[in-house]
C-alpha positions as CSV (number, residue, x, y, z in Angstrom):
1,M,0.1,0.0,0.0
2,L,1.4,3.4,-0.9
3,K,1.6,6.1,1.7
4,K,0.5,9.6,0.9
5,A,3.4,12.1,1.0
6,I,3.3,14.7,3.7
7,R,3.6,18.3,2.5
8,A,5.6,20.7,4.5
9,K,3.8,23.8,5.8
10,Y,5.7,27.0,5.9
11,T,4.7,30.1,7.9
12,P,4.1,33.3,5.9
13,E,7.1,34.8,7.6
14,F,9.4,31.9,6.5
15,R,8.0,32.3,2.9
16,H,8.7,35.9,2.8
17,E,12.2,35.4,4.1
18,A,12.8,32.7,1.6
19,V,11.8,34.9,-1.3
20,C,13.9,37.8,0.1
21,M,17.0,35.5,0.4
22,T,16.5,34.2,-3.1
23,E,16.4,37.8,-4.5
24,A,19.5,38.7,-2.4
25,K,21.5,35.7,-3.4
26,G,20.2,35.7,-7.0
27,N,20.3,31.9,-7.0
28,I,17.4,29.7,-5.9
29,A,19.5,26.6,-5.4
30,E,22.0,28.4,-3.0
31,A,19.0,29.9,-1.1
32,A,17.3,26.5,-0.9
33,R,20.4,24.9,0.5
34,S,20.7,27.7,3.1
35,L,17.2,27.3,4.3
36,G,17.2,23.4,4.1
37,V,14.2,23.3,1.8
38,P,13.8,21.7,-1.7
39,E,14.8,23.9,-4.6
40,Q,11.3,23.3,-6.2
41,A,9.6,24.8,-3.2
42,L,11.5,28.0,-3.7
43,F,11.0,27.9,-7.4
44,N,7.3,27.6,-7.1
45,R,7.2,30.3,-4.5
46,D,9.3,32.7,-6.8
47,K,7.2,32.0,-9.7
48,A,3.9,32.6,-7.8
49,A,5.2,36.0,-6.7
50,L,5.5,37.2,-10.3
């Protein structure tokens, strides 16, 4: 039986800081490593902010 994946829930403050860090570093991969989150999570958040 397959188990359903658990999605991480991030606070609005964490999301805001993640987007700011991405903009400051200019590199989604580097910001994701610094925050300990998957790159795709930041990419999706950055794309939604546009």
